[in-house]
N, CA, C and O atoms as CSV, one atom per row, in Angstrom:
chain,resi,resn,atom,element,x,y,z
A,1,MET,N,N,-3.743,-27.414,10.265
A,1,MET,CA,C,-2.312,-27.390,10.102
A,1,MET,C,C,-1.980,-26.621,8.828
A,1,MET,O,O,-2.611,-26.818,7.790
A,2,MET,N,N,-0.988,-25.749,8.918
A,2,MET,CA,C,-0.615,-24.937,7.762
A,2,MET,C,C,0.184,-25.764,6.764
A,2,MET,O,O,1.025,-26.581,7.137
A,3,SER,N,N,-0.100,-25.533,5.491
A,3,SER,CA,C,0.586,-26.288,4.450
A,3,SER,C,C,1.865,-25.607,3.968
A,3,SER,O,O,2.683,-26.231,3.292
A,4,THR,N,N,2.042,-24.321,4.314
A,4,THR,CA,C,3.251,-23.618,3.885
A,4,THR,C,C,4.086,-23.243,5.095
A,4,THR,O,O,3.558,-23.046,6.190
A,5,LYS,N,N,5.367,-23.148,4.896
A,5,LYS,CA,C,6.297,-22.802,5.964
A,5,LYS,C,C,6.200,-21.309,6.280
A,5,LYS,O,O,6.136,-20.481,5.371
A,6,PHE,N,N,6.189,-20.968,7.571
A,6,PHE,CA,C,6.156,-19.576,8.012
A,6,PHE,C,C,7.476,-18.894,7.661
A,6,PHE,O,O,8.548,-19.432,7.938
A,7,ILE,N,N,7.400,-17.718,7.055
A,7,ILE,CA,C,8.586,-16.936,6.719
A,7,ILE,C,C,8.460,-15.594,7.432
A,7,ILE,O,O,7.593,-14.795,7.080
A,8,PRO,N,N,9.318,-15.327,8.438
A,8,PRO,CA,C,9.213,-14.069,9.184
A,8,PRO,C,C,9.580,-12.864,8.321
A,8,PRO,O,O,10.341,-12.980,7.360
A,9,LEU,N,N,9.025,-11.707,8.680
A,9,LEU,CA,C,9.307,-10.462,7.973
A,9,LEU,C,C,10.658,-9.932,8.426
A,9,LEU,O,O,10.814,-9.509,9.571
A,10,SER,N,N,11.615,-9.957,7.543
A,10,SER,CA,C,12.938,-9.405,7.818
A,10,SER,C,C,13.531,-8.936,6.497
A,10,SER,O,O,13.129,-9.422,5.440
A,11,PRO,N,N,14.476,-8.004,6.533
A,11,PRO,CA,C,15.018,-7.458,5.286
A,11,PRO,C,C,15.527,-8.522,4.323
A,11,PRO,O,O,15.378,-8.370,3.110
A,12,GLY,N,N,16.120,-9.586,4.831
A,12,GLY,CA,C,16.651,-10.636,3.966
A,12,GLY,C,C,15.576,-11.457,3.284
A,12,GLY,O,O,15.832,-12.080,2.254
A,13,ASN,N,N,14.361,-11.467,3.852
A,13,ASN,CA,C,13.272,-12.267,3.291
A,13,ASN,C,C,12.354,-11.479,2.370
A,13,ASN,O,O,11.476,-12.057,1.728
A,14,LEU,N,N,12.547,-10.160,2.298
A,14,LEU,CA,C,11.669,-9.331,1.483
A,14,LEU,C,C,12.025,-9.453,0.008
A,14,LEU,O,O,13.204,-9.497,-0.341
A,15,PRO,N,N,11.014,-9.511,-0.866
A,15,PRO,CA,C,11.312,-9.541,-2.302
A,15,PRO,C,C,11.877,-8.197,-2.741
A,15,PRO,O,O,11.640,-7.176,-2.095
A,16,LYS,N,N,12.611,-8.201,-3.819
A,16,LYS,CA,C,13.157,-6.959,-4.361
A,16,LYS,C,C,12.004,-6.076,-4.824
A,16,LYS,O,O,11.063,-6.558,-5.456
A,17,ALA,N,N,12.076,-4.779,-4.508
A,17,ALA,CA,C,11.014,-3.840,-4.863
A,17,ALA,C,C,10.892,-3.717,-6.374
A,17,ALA,O,O,11.881,-3.535,-7.084
A,18,GLN,N,N,9.663,-3.820,-6.843
A,18,GLN,CA,C,9.382,-3.657,-8.265
A,18,GLN,C,C,8.297,-2.601,-8.399
A,18,GLN,O,O,7.189,-2.888,-8.853
A,19,GLY,N,N,8.624,-1.385,-8.003
A,19,GLY,CA,C,7.662,-0.299,-8.075
A,19,GLY,C,C,6.769,-0.215,-6.853
A,19,GLY,O,O,5.933,0.686,-6.782
A,20,GLY,N,N,6.909,-1.116,-5.885
A,20,GLY,CA,C,6.110,-1.098,-4.672
A,20,GLY,C,C,6.924,-0.550,-3.515
A,20,GLY,O,O,8.037,-0.060,-3.703
A,21,PHE,N,N,6.365,-0.636,-2.319
A,21,PHE,CA,C,7.113,-0.136,-1.178
A,21,PHE,C,C,7.765,-1.281,-0.420
A,21,PHE,O,O,7.317,-2.427,-0.465
A,22,VAL,N,N,8.838,-0.931,0.276
A,22,VAL,CA,C,9.567,-1.863,1.126
A,22,VAL,C,C,9.598,-1.246,2.514
A,22,VAL,O,O,9.907,-0.061,2.639
A,23,PRO,N,N,9.286,-2.008,3.572
A,23,PRO,CA,C,9.273,-1.434,4.917
A,23,PRO,C,C,10.614,-0.841,5.312
A,23,PRO,O,O,11.671,-1.352,4.941
A,24,LYS,N,N,10.554,0.240,6.068
A,24,LYS,CA,C,11.766,0.841,6.620
A,24,LYS,C,C,12.043,0.150,7.950
A,24,LYS,O,O,11.166,0.098,8.812
A,25,ILE,N,N,13.244,-0.378,8.125
A,25,ILE,CA,C,13.623,-1.072,9.343
A,25,ILE,C,C,14.368,-0.097,10.245
A,25,ILE,O,O,15.395,0.457,9.853
A,26,VAL,N,N,13.845,0.115,11.465
A,26,VAL,CA,C,14.475,1.000,12.428
A,26,VAL,C,C,14.899,0.136,13.603
A,26,VAL,O,O,14.055,-0.496,14.239
A,27,GLY,N,N,16.190,0.097,13.902
A,27,GLY,CA,C,16.635,-0.765,14.988
A,27,GLY,C,C,17.968,-0.343,15.553
A,27,GLY,O,O,18.517,0.698,15.190
A,28,ASN,N,N,18.482,-1.167,16.450
A,28,ASN,CA,C,19.752,-0.876,17.114
A,28,ASN,C,C,20.935,-0.985,16.166
A,28,ASN,O,O,21.749,-0.066,16.075
A,29,GLU,N,N,21.034,-2.111,15.457
A,29,GLU,CA,C,22.213,-2.376,14.642
A,29,GLU,C,C,22.241,-1.561,13.361
A,29,GLU,O,O,23.281,-1.012,12.998
A,30,ALA,N,N,21.112,-1.474,12.674
A,30,ALA,CA,C,21.112,-0.802,11.371
A,30,ALA,C,C,19.763,-0.159,11.128
A,30,ALA,O,O,18.722,-0.712,11.481
A,31,SER,N,N,19.794,1.001,10.529
A,31,SER,CA,C,18.572,1.669,10.096
A,31,SER,C,C,18.600,1.719,8.581
A,31,SER,O,O,19.492,2.319,7.981
A,32,HIS,N,N,17.620,1.086,7.977
A,32,HIS,CA,C,17.524,1.077,6.523
A,32,HIS,C,C,16.466,2.089,6.128
A,32,HIS,O,O,15.419,2.161,6.770
A,33,SER,N,N,16.707,2.853,5.112
A,33,SER,CA,C,15.756,3.852,4.650
A,33,SER,C,C,15.086,3.361,3.381
A,33,SER,O,O,15.398,3.823,2.284
A,34,ASN,N,N,14.167,2.425,3.535
A,34,ASN,CA,C,13.435,1.884,2.394
A,34,ASN,C,C,12.010,2.413,2.455
A,34,ASN,O,O,11.279,2.117,3.400
A,35,THR,N,N,11.615,3.183,1.470
A,35,THR,CA,C,10.262,3.716,1.424
A,35,THR,C,C,9.705,3.496,0.036
A,35,THR,O,O,10.401,3.021,-0.862
A,36,ALA,N,N,8.453,3.845,-0.128
A,36,ALA,CA,C,7.795,3.620,-1.416
A,36,ALA,C,C,8.416,4.481,-2.505
A,36,ALA,O,O,8.757,5.641,-2.277
A,37,THR,N,N,8.557,3.905,-3.680
A,37,THR,CA,C,9.045,4.650,-4.830
A,37,THR,C,C,8.328,4.151,-6.063
A,37,THR,O,O,7.817,3.032,-6.086
A,38,GLY,N,N,8.292,4.976,-7.079
A,38,GLY,CA,C,7.750,4.539,-8.364
A,38,GLY,C,C,6.287,4.881,-8.544
A,38,GLY,O,O,5.554,5.103,-7.580
A,39,GLU,N,N,5.881,4.918,-9.796
A,39,GLU,CA,C,4.509,5.253,-10.164
A,39,GLU,C,C,3.509,4.250,-9.615
A,39,GLU,O,O,2.414,4.635,-9.205
A,40,ASP,N,N,3.864,2.964,-9.599
A,40,ASP,CA,C,2.961,1.925,-9.116
A,40,ASP,C,C,2.574,2.160,-7.660
A,40,ASP,O,O,1.415,1.967,-7.292
A,41,ALA,N,N,3.532,2.576,-6.822
A,41,ALA,CA,C,3.253,2.838,-5.414
A,41,ALA,C,C,2.302,4.015,-5.267
A,41,ALA,O,O,1.395,3.975,-4.436
A,42,ARG,N,N,2.497,5.069,-6.069
A,42,ARG,CA,C,1.606,6.226,-5.987
A,42,ARG,C,C,0.201,5.855,-6.440
A,42,ARG,O,O,-0.776,6.356,-5.883
A,43,THR,N,N,0.082,4.995,-7.427
A,43,THR,CA,C,-1.232,4.572,-7.903
A,43,THR,C,C,-1.971,3.812,-6.815
A,43,THR,O,O,-3.146,4.079,-6.562
A,44,ARG,N,N,-1.300,2.871,-6.171
A,44,ARG,CA,C,-1.939,2.102,-5.103
A,44,ARG,C,C,-2.270,3.007,-3.930
A,44,ARG,O,O,-3.326,2.850,-3.317
A,45,ALA,N,N,-1.390,3.958,-3.599
A,45,ALA,CA,C,-1.617,4.845,-2.474
A,45,ALA,C,C,-2.817,5.742,-2.726
A,45,ALA,O,O,-3.541,6.074,-1.787
A,46,GLY,N,N,-3.045,6.139,-3.966
A,46,GLY,CA,C,-4.176,6.983,-4.295
A,46,GLY,C,C,-5.505,6.284,-4.123
A,46,GLY,O,O,-6.551,6.932,-4.135
A,47,ALA,N,N,-5.483,4.980,-3.963
A,47,ALA,CA,C,-6.710,4.208,-3.816
A,47,ALA,C,C,-7.061,3.972,-2.355
A,47,ALA,O,O,-7.800,3.036,-2.050
A,48,CYS,N,N,-6.549,4.798,-1.439
A,48,CYS,CA,C,-6.839,4.599,-0.018
A,48,CYS,C,C,-8.302,4.910,0.264
A,48,CYS,O,O,-9.007,5.433,-0.599
A,49,GLY,N,N,-8.753,4.593,1.457
A,49,GLY,CA,C,-10.149,4.750,1.820
A,49,GLY,C,C,-10.547,6.164,2.167
A,49,GLY,O,O,-11.681,6.377,2.596
A,50,ASN,N,N,-9.676,7.140,2.004
A,50,ASN,CA,C,-9.969,8.520,2.349
A,50,ASN,C,C,-10.314,9.294,1.080
A,50,ASN,O,O,-9.412,9.765,0.389
A,51,PRO,N,N,-11.617,9.435,0.756
A,51,PRO,CA,C,-11.996,10.090,-0.493
A,51,PRO,C,C,-11.625,11.565,-0.555
A,51,PRO,O,O,-11.546,12.120,-1.651
A,52,SER,N,N,-11.396,12.219,0.579
A,52,SER,CA,C,-11.061,13.641,0.568
A,52,SER,C,C,-9.569,13.878,0.396
A,52,SER,O,O,-9.110,15.019,0.451
A,53,SER,N,N,-8.810,12.805,0.188
A,53,SER,CA,C,-7.359,12.963,0.119
A,53,SER,C,C,-6.898,13.651,-1.156
A,53,SER,O,O,-5.798,14.202,-1.184
A,54,GLY,N,N,-7.707,13.635,-2.216
A,54,GLY,CA,C,-7.288,14.253,-3.466
A,54,GLY,C,C,-6.095,13.532,-4.034
A,54,GLY,O,O,-6.029,12.303,-4.000
A,55,SER,N,N,-5.137,14.299,-4.565
A,55,SER,CA,C,-3.934,13.655,-5.091
A,55,SER,C,C,-2.976,13.367,-3.941
A,55,SER,O,O,-2.925,14.117,-2.966
A,56,PRO,N,N,-2.218,12.282,-4.058
A,56,PRO,CA,C,-1.292,11.927,-2.976
A,56,PRO,C,C,-0.268,13.034,-2.736
A,56,PRO,O,O,0.343,13.538,-3.678
A,57,SER,N,N,-0.084,13.410,-1.461
A,57,SER,CA,C,0.861,14.473,-1.132
A,57,SER,C,C,2.215,13.927,-0.712
A,57,SER,O,O,3.208,14.653,-0.735
A,58,ALA,N,N,2.267,12.670,-0.333
A,58,ALA,CA,C,3.527,12.062,0.095
A,58,ALA,C,C,3.502,10.581,-0.247
A,58,ALA,O,O,2.440,9.993,-0.453
A,59,GLU,N,N,4.675,9.997,-0.304
A,59,GLU,CA,C,4.766,8.572,-0.588
A,59,GLU,C,C,4.302,7.778,0.634
A,59,GLU,O,O,4.590,8.175,1.763
A,60,PRO,N,N,3.600,6.678,0.437
A,60,PRO,CA,C,3.236,5.822,1.572
A,60,PRO,C,C,4.501,5.175,2.133
A,60,PRO,O,O,5.473,4.968,1.406
A,61,ALA,N,N,4.483,4.858,3.421
A,61,ALA,CA,C,5.668,4.264,4.042
A,61,ALA,C,C,5.268,3.325,5.165
A,61,ALA,O,O,4.248,3.525,5.825
A,62,VAL,N,N,6.069,2.310,5.372
A,62,VAL,CA,C,5.922,1.386,6.490
A,62,VAL,C,C,7.253,1.361,7.218
A,62,VAL,O,O,8.296,1.137,6.603
A,63,GLU,N,N,7.224,1.592,8.536
A,63,GLU,CA,C,8.445,1.570,9.337
A,63,GLU,C,C,8.325,0.497,10.407
A,63,GLU,O,O,7.281,0.361,11.044
A,64,LEU,N,N,9.384,-0.256,10.600
A,64,LEU,CA,C,9.449,-1.259,11.650
A,64,LEU,C,C,10.472,-0.796,12.675
A,64,LEU,O,O,11.627,-0.547,12.332
A,65,LYS,N,N,10.055,-0.678,13.932
A,65,LYS,CA,C,10.977,-0.321,15.009
A,65,LYS,C,C,11.357,-1.618,15.715
A,65,LYS,O,O,10.495,-2.389,16.135
A,66,LYS,N,N,12.671,-1.844,15.838
A,66,LYS,CA,C,13.140,-3.118,16.379
A,66,LYS,C,C,13.952,-2.930,17.651
A,66,LYS,O,O,14.587,-1.897,17.863
A,67,ASP,N,N,13.911,-3.951,18.485
A,67,ASP,CA,C,14.762,-4.058,19.660
A,67,ASP,C,C,15.488,-5.384,19.512
A,67,ASP,O,O,14.970,-6.431,19.900
A,68,GLY,N,N,16.693,-5.334,18.948
A,68,GLY,CA,C,17.396,-6.574,18.615
A,68,GLY,C,C,16.707,-7.243,17.441
A,68,GLY,O,O,16.530,-6.626,16.391
A,69,ASP,N,N,16.317,-8.492,17.608
A,69,ASP,CA,C,15.622,-9.235,16.552
A,69,ASP,C,C,14.110,-9.095,16.640
A,69,ASP,O,O,13.396,-9.605,15.776
A,70,ARG,N,N,13.608,-8.416,17.663
A,70,ARG,CA,C,12.171,-8.330,17.905
A,70,ARG,C,C,11.603,-7.013,17.374
A,70,ARG,O,O,12.172,-5.950,17.621
A,71,VAL,N,N,10.488,-7.077,16.649
A,71,VAL,CA,C,9.786,-5.879,16.175
A,71,VAL,C,C,8.938,-5.359,17.332
A,71,VAL,O,O,8.111,-6.095,17.871
A,72,THR,N,N,9.134,-4.094,17.720
A,72,THR,CA,C,8.398,-3.515,18.840
A,72,THR,C,C,7.271,-2.591,18.396
A,72,THR,O,O,6.322,-2.370,19.148
A,73,GLU,N,N,7.363,-2.045,17.179
A,73,GLU,CA,C,6.324,-1.138,16.691
A,73,GLU,C,C,6.319,-1.134,15.169
A,73,GLU,O,O,7.369,-1.187,14.529
A,74,ILE,N,N,5.119,-1.072,14.603
A,74,ILE,CA,C,4.947,-0.936,13.156
A,74,ILE,C,C,4.191,0.368,12.926
A,74,ILE,O,O,3.121,0.577,13.499
A,75,THR,N,N,4.743,1.243,12.092
A,75,THR,CA,C,4.090,2.507,11.762
A,75,THR,C,C,3.801,2.523,10.269
A,75,THR,O,O,4.690,2.297,9.448
A,76,ILE,N,N,2.542,2.794,9.927
A,76,ILE,CA,C,2.106,2.840,8.532
A,76,ILE,C,C,1.657,4.266,8.243
A,76,ILE,O,O,0.792,4.803,8.936
A,77,ARG,N,N,2.248,4.882,7.212
A,77,ARG,CA,C,1.873,6.242,6.809
A,77,ARG,C,C,1.272,6.193,5.417
A,77,ARG,O,O,1.946,5.814,4.459
A,78,CYS,N,N,0.011,6.574,5.300
A,78,CYS,CA,C,-0.685,6.609,4.018
A,78,CYS,C,C,-0.334,7.913,3.298
A,78,CYS,O,O,0.047,8.895,3.935
A,79,SER,N,N,-0.462,7.917,1.996
A,79,SER,CA,C,-0.189,9.138,1.235
A,79,SER,C,C,-1.193,10.240,1.561
A,79,SER,O,O,-0.923,11.413,1.306
A,80,CYS,N,N,-2.352,9.877,2.121
A,80,CYS,CA,C,-3.352,10.881,2.484
A,80,CYS,C,C,-3.028,11.547,3.820
A,80,CYS,O,O,-3.697,12.499,4.222
A,81,GLY,N,N,-1.988,11.039,4.511
A,81,GLY,CA,C,-1.590,11.642,5.774
A,81,GLY,C,C,-1.968,10.828,6.997
A,81,GLY,O,O,-1.483,11.112,8.092
A,82,GLU,N,N,-2.812,9.831,6.843
A,82,GLU,CA,C,-3.203,9.002,7.983
A,82,GLU,C,C,-2.007,8.181,8.464
A,82,GLU,O,O,-1.257,7.629,7.659
A,83,VAL,N,N,-1.839,8.106,9.795
A,83,VAL,CA,C,-0.757,7.331,10.400
A,83,VAL,C,C,-1.377,6.285,11.314
A,83,VAL,O,O,-2.219,6.605,12.153
A,84,ILE,N,N,-0.959,5.035,11.150
A,84,ILE,CA,C,-1.438,3.935,11.986
A,84,ILE,C,C,-0.224,3.343,12.684
A,84,ILE,O,O,0.736,2.934,12.032
A,85,ARG,N,N,-0.267,3.298,14.023
A,85,ARG,CA,C,0.829,2.712,14.806
A,85,ARG,C,C,0.336,1.433,15.464
A,85,ARG,O,O,-0.722,1.404,16.092
A,86,LEU,N,N,1.115,0.388,15.310
A,86,LEU,CA,C,0.804,-0.894,15.927
A,86,LEU,C,C,1.917,-1.224,16.908
A,86,LEU,O,O,3.067,-1.401,16.507
A,87,ASP,N,N,1.580,-1.308,18.206
A,87,ASP,CA,C,2.559,-1.710,19.214
A,87,ASP,C,C,2.585,-3.226,19.276
A,87,ASP,O,O,1.541,-3.868,19.387
A,88,CYS,N,N,3.768,-3.789,19.204
A,88,CYS,CA,C,3.931,-5.243,19.219
A,88,CYS,C,C,4.411,-5.675,20.597
A,88,CYS,O,O,5.387,-5.137,21.120
A,89,SER,N,N,3.732,-6.630,21.172
A,89,SER,CA,C,4.102,-7.129,22.504
A,89,SER,C,C,5.075,-8.262,22.400
A,89,SER,O,O,5.498,-8.808,23.419
């Protein structure tokens, strides 16, 4: 049994960005353009598992595609250029 209460990922539940990235929410009602900003985000992005990436060429980003209240796809873009798409059922 879990000792902590489940908190779903939604814009209202996300902590305020302090040099890190905030997921971009893509949906029917509203599209928020929240992406990584700040030196701290670039530092973490430079530590990805791709040793040939050199210096980061773009900011890392996480996008959530929504259908109403349901997340249908999560897209993760690394600063090295790698893109990971997760389809949510």
